[in-house]
N, C-alpha and C positions, 0 to 999 in steps of 0.2 A: 517425478518427484525430485528428479534433479535441478527441473529450471524452476520448481518452487521455492526450492531450497535456496537456490542461488541467488533470487529474487527477495529473500527474507534476510539473506546477511547484509546486503544492501540497505534495505528498509531499517534494520537496527540502527545500522553508521548514522542513518539519516535521523533519526532520533537524538544521536549524541551529537550531531554537527550540523549547525543552522545551516549551513551551505551545500545540504549534501545533495545530489541527484537524485529526482522523483522518476526518471528514465528508465532507472534499474529496471521496474518491474514492467517494461514494457510489454516484453515477450507473453508474459501470464498475462495482460490486458488486454491483448491480441486475442487470446485464446476465447475471451468473453464476448468479443467483440462479433467472433465469427460464429458465436452461438454453441460453445462447446457444454459440456454435460454439467461440469460443475460452475456454478455462478461465481467466480473468483475476479476480484475486482481491485486495482489500487489504493491504496489508502495511505497519501501521506498525512504527517502528522498537521494540525492546523498550525497556519503561519505565525510568526511571533510579531511580535506588537510591532505597531509600523510596518511592517512588511504586505505586501500584496501577495493573495492567493493565487496557485495556479491553477490551471484548466482541471486537473484531478481533485481539487479539494472542492469544487462544485458537488453539490450533495452529501458533503463531509459528515455531517451530525447524524443524517440518514443511516450511513454506511456505520459509522461507529455504535449506532442503536442496534442496527441488524446482523450486520456482519460479525464486525469484531467480537472475539469470544469463542464464537459459535464453530469455528476452523480447525480448532486445535483438534490433535488426534488424541492417543492415549496418555500419552506425555509430551511436555516441552519445558525443559529446563536452559537456563539463561544466567552465566556467571561474569560479572564486568569488574573492572578493578583498576587503576590508577596509580602506577609507581609514584615513588619521588622525584623522578626525572620526566615527570609527565607522561609516561609512556601508558596507553590503556591497553588492558587484556580482557579478550571475551572471549569464553568458550560456549557451547551450545550444545544441544543434544535434541533429538524429535524422535518418536516411534509414531508411525501412521500408514495404515490403519490399525496396524496391532505391531506385537512386539517384535515380529519377524522380520519387521522393515523398519530398521535404526540407522539415523542419520545424525551426523555432528561434524563439528569445526572450532577453530581457531581464527582468531582473528588479532593481530596486533597494529598498533596505528600510534603515530604520533603529528603534533601538530608544530609548526613552526611559525608564529604570526601567521599571514594570513594563509600560508602553505600547510597543506597536510599531507602525510605519506598512509597506506595503508596496506598489507597483508593476510591474507587469509589461507589457510590449508583447511579443505575437506575432505570427511572421510570416504571420499570415494573417488582420491587421488586426484581431485582437481587442485588447481591454486588461483587465486583472483589477486590481483594487484592496482591499486590506483593512487595517484598524483593529483594534487588537484591545488586551485586558488580561489580565493574570494576575496575580492578588495574592492573600496570604492572608486569610481572611474565617473568624471563627468558628471556628478551631482545623484550618479545612480549606484548601480551596486553590480560589479562584473563578478563571472563567474567559469571556472572552466576547469576541465580535467580530463584527463586519460585514463582509460578501466581497461584491463588487460585479464584474460583468463585462459589460463594454458592446463590441459590435462593431459595422461598418456595411459590410455586404455590397450586397443589393438595397435592405434599408431597415435605419435606426438600430434597435439593441436594446439594453435594459439588461436585467438580471437583478440581484437583491440579494436575500441571506438574513443570517440573524441565526444566530448560533451562541452556545449558553451552555454551562457545563460545572460542576459541583462533585465536590469529591472530600474525603470524609474516612474515612479506613479505617475500618470495611473495607466502605463504600461508595462508588461513583462511578457517576455519571450525566452524562450529555452529551446535548442533543437542539439540533434545527436547525428555525428557523423561517422561512416566505416572506417576502418583504418585495413584490419585484415581479418577476413572472412566472416563480416558481418556484412548480413545484403540490404542493407534497411536504413535509410534515411529519414529519421523522423522529427518534428517540430512542433510547437504550437506557439499560441500568440492570444493575448487576452488583453482586455481594457477596461475599466472602471467608468464607466459612462455617468454613475451616480453613486451618490452614497451608498453604499449595502449591496450594488448592483455588479454585476459580472458577465461580460461577453468575451466569447472566444471561438478560436479555430483550431484544430489539428489536423495533421496528416501524414500519413505513413506511406513511403514511397520505396518499392521492391526494385533495387536495380538488377536482380535477376531474373524478372520477369517484364521488366522496364514497363509498371503501370503501377498505379497508386490501389494499394491495400484499405485504404482507409481516407473519409474524409468527414467532419466532424466539427460540429457548430453545437456551443453550449450555452447557456443562461443561466444564471444563481441569481438568488435574493440571500442574504442572512442579515436579520439584524440583531442576533445573538438569543434571540427568543423565538422567531418563526424562520423555515428556511425552505427554499423553494430549489431545486433542482429539474434541469431539462435538456436532453442532451439527443442529438439528429445523428445519427452515423450513417453516413453512404446513403441518405435521401431513402431509406428505409427501416432502419432501425431506430427503433424511441427507447430512451431511458428517462422516467421521470421518479422525484422521490418528494417525501413533504416529512418536515420535520417538527414538531412541534411542542414547546414546553409551555406546561399549564403548573403553574407557581413553582417555588424553588427547588420541588423532589420530584415532580412527574413529570414524563415526557412522552410522545408517541410519534409513530415513524410508519409511512407507508411507502412501500420502495416496487415497481414496475418495472420490468423490459418487455417491449414488444418487438418483434422480430419482424422480419417481412411477411409481407401478407396478413398482416393484422392479427397472425395467430399469439393469444399470450402464451409467454413461455415461463416468466417468472415473475409472481406476486409475494411478496411478504408483507406482513403487519405486525408490530410487536410495540411495545413501551419498556421502560425503565423506572426505576422507583430509588432514588439517593437516599441509605440509612443516616441514623443520625452520626457514625461512624466516617462517612463519608464513602461508604462501599456501594457500589450499584447492584441490583438483581433487575435482570432484563430478562424478559420474555417474547416467544414470537412464534407464529404461526405463517407455513408456506402454502402454497396455490396446493398441491400434492398432498396436503392433510399434516405435514411432518412440523410436531411441535420442539422447539427446544427451552433451555432455561439456561441463564448463564450469572455469575457471580463472579464478580470484580472488586478486588480489593487492594488498596495501597497502605499496608502494614506502616511502611513509615517511607524515608525519603528514596532509601536502599531496597526494599523490596516490595513486590506487587506479586497478588498472584490471582489466578484465573481457575475457575471451577465451571465445566459445561456437560450437560444432559439434555438428549434428545432423544425421541422416540417417535415410531407412525402413531399417529394419532386414530388413522382408521383401525388399528392393530396394537394397541398399546400392550399389549401383550404377549403376543404372538411374533409382531413384528420387529425390526432391525431395532437395536438400539445403541445409543453412540454415549461416550464419556470423555473429558479430555480434562486435563489438567497442564498448568503453566505455570512454572515459578520462575519470577525472574529478581535475581539479584545483583547486587551493588556498591561496590564500598569505592 
């Protein structure tokens, strides 16, 4: 729970600031690569116009269709606003999987031209701080930040790492270096060899174990209507996805993860339909027979809602049921 929530804090900041980092969810993505039970994946927002996609944007539309909205617990609420002095304030609260496990936090952030500062307090007595810069350099865009996390449970603990990146089309790279109590060096490199195509390589090196935790290669294609994503991790785990729009309203997606030895671990197939209001109705079925439905709606520029309902297809009455509600309010 702690790891997932820390990642979600950085993910929200990333959606609010174009230069924020995708590596904030690295630990969560590592769980998936190692074949953890819950198939959680890093989901960065689509790149802004004129910017290149990252390693994690490969297969992004399929993830939006088959993952986003399905992972909420009983409830999730997020409220954000900006003061007259351009200071951003955000609060959030989540309960997963039941009301006995509640988590929340508060974030304050400030932009100073190309620089930004932020500080977070989380309800489990952890604090997160970040200072960064995004600026043009040599015809491209350079970004760098230092991120610290400190907590006091039984003992005081502090962690810190530095992230830097550079983008000059058709090349983009980002890497993370440990500073204090962070055991891993991480980074990726992507290149766009032709229109709509993306090739990349990613590595994770564990300094404590003195060895690589991950080697990964990716190939992606996206022309706005059709998307194909393929990733080969540690020369044995394969992730593949296909997303296809069928007109202006319909879309279908297939996602499959094959782990070492050829054993099928995760398969999901689903689709989405856009209503006249712009809201999305989504449905998917997994390899284990679980079925889920999601309703996503952006009521206006400042209010978004998500509703999720899921059940066991093999036992729709007596089996487990899941519900989730998310409200995101900004002013």
